[in-house]
Structure formats: C-alpha cells, structure tokens
C-alpha positions as CSV (number, residue, x, y, z in Angstrom):
1,X,-0.3,-95.9,119.5
2,X,-3.1,-96.5,117.6
3,X,-4.3,-93.3,117.8
4,X,-1.2,-92.8,116.2
5,X,-1.1,-94.5,113.7
6,X,-4.6,-93.7,112.9
7,X,-3.9,-89.9,112.8
8,X,-0.9,-90.5,110.4
9,X,-3.1,-92.4,108.0
10,X,-5.6,-89.5,107.9
11,X,-2.8,-86.9,107.7
12,X,-0.9,-89.3,104.7
13,X,-4.7,-89.6,103.4
14,X,-6.0,-85.4,103.2
15,X,-2.1,-84.1,103.2
16,X,-0.1,-85.8,100.2
17,X,-3.2,-87.6,98.8
18,X,-1.9,-91.0,100.0
19,X,-4.5,-93.7,100.4
20,X,-2.5,-96.7,102.4
21,X,-5.4,-98.9,103.4
22,X,-7.2,-98.3,100.2
23,X,-4.2,-99.5,98.2
24,X,-3.3,-102.2,100.6
25,X,-7.1,-103.5,100.6
26,X,-7.5,-103.4,96.8
27,X,-4.0,-105.1,95.9
28,X,-2.1,-102.2,94.6
29,X,0.5,-102.4,96.4
30,X,3.2,-101.7,93.7
31,X,1.4,-98.4,93.1
32,X,1.6,-97.1,97.1
33,X,5.5,-98.0,96.9
34,X,5.6,-95.7,94.0
35,X,3.9,-93.0,95.6
36,X,6.0,-93.4,99.0
37,X,9.4,-93.8,96.8
38,X,8.0,-90.6,94.8
39,X,7.7,-88.6,98.7
40,X,11.0,-89.7,99.8
41,X,12.5,-88.7,96.8
42,X,11.3,-85.3,97.2
43,X,11.7,-85.1,100.4
44,X,15.4,-86.3,100.0
45,X,16.0,-83.2,97.2
46,X,14.7,-80.5,99.4
47,X,16.3,-81.8,103.2
48,X,19.5,-83.7,101.8
49,X,21.9,-81.1,103.6
50,X,20.1,-80.7,106.7
51,X,20.2,-84.9,107.0
52,X,23.6,-85.3,106.1
53,X,24.7,-82.6,108.5
54,X,22.5,-84.0,111.5
55,X,24.0,-87.6,110.5
56,X,27.5,-85.9,111.2
57,X,26.7,-84.4,114.0
58,X,25.1,-87.6,115.7
59,X,28.3,-89.5,114.6
60,X,30.6,-87.1,116.1
61,X,28.6,-86.9,119.2
62,X,29.0,-90.8,119.4
63,X,32.8,-90.9,118.5
64,X,33.1,-88.0,121.6
65,X,31.4,-90.0,123.9
66,X,33.3,-93.5,123.5
67,X,36.6,-91.4,123.5
68,X,36.0,-89.9,126.6
69,X,35.2,-93.5,128.1
C-alpha cells in the first residue's frame, strides 16, 4: 500500500507538476487544492460524456440485478 501511495505521489510530481508533499509541509494547502480542482475540471471537460455513460450503465446494471431477485 505504501509503495502505491509513493508511486502515485511521484507520478503526480513529474507528470502533472503537483508536489503534494511540498504543499503540505510548507503550509500551502490552498494552492494544492486549487491545482487539484484545476486537474479535476480539465478531466471533467475531457471525459464527462464517458463518465456519464459508465455511471448510467452501472445504475442500469444494479437495477437489473435487483429486479431479478
């Protein structure tokens, strides 16, 4: 579990220029939240249709399972 977390932090640092540890240790938590929000907004713009389709598929799947019982 620790290796996964460290690996994710390294990927964030080098791929997206987000230094989570630096922001938390230097007390710049608001800047970190702003970067996280920016990445989330870009992701939603790019993948919103795909995520909505997956969400609807999962809801329909659960409804079908419940209706069969």
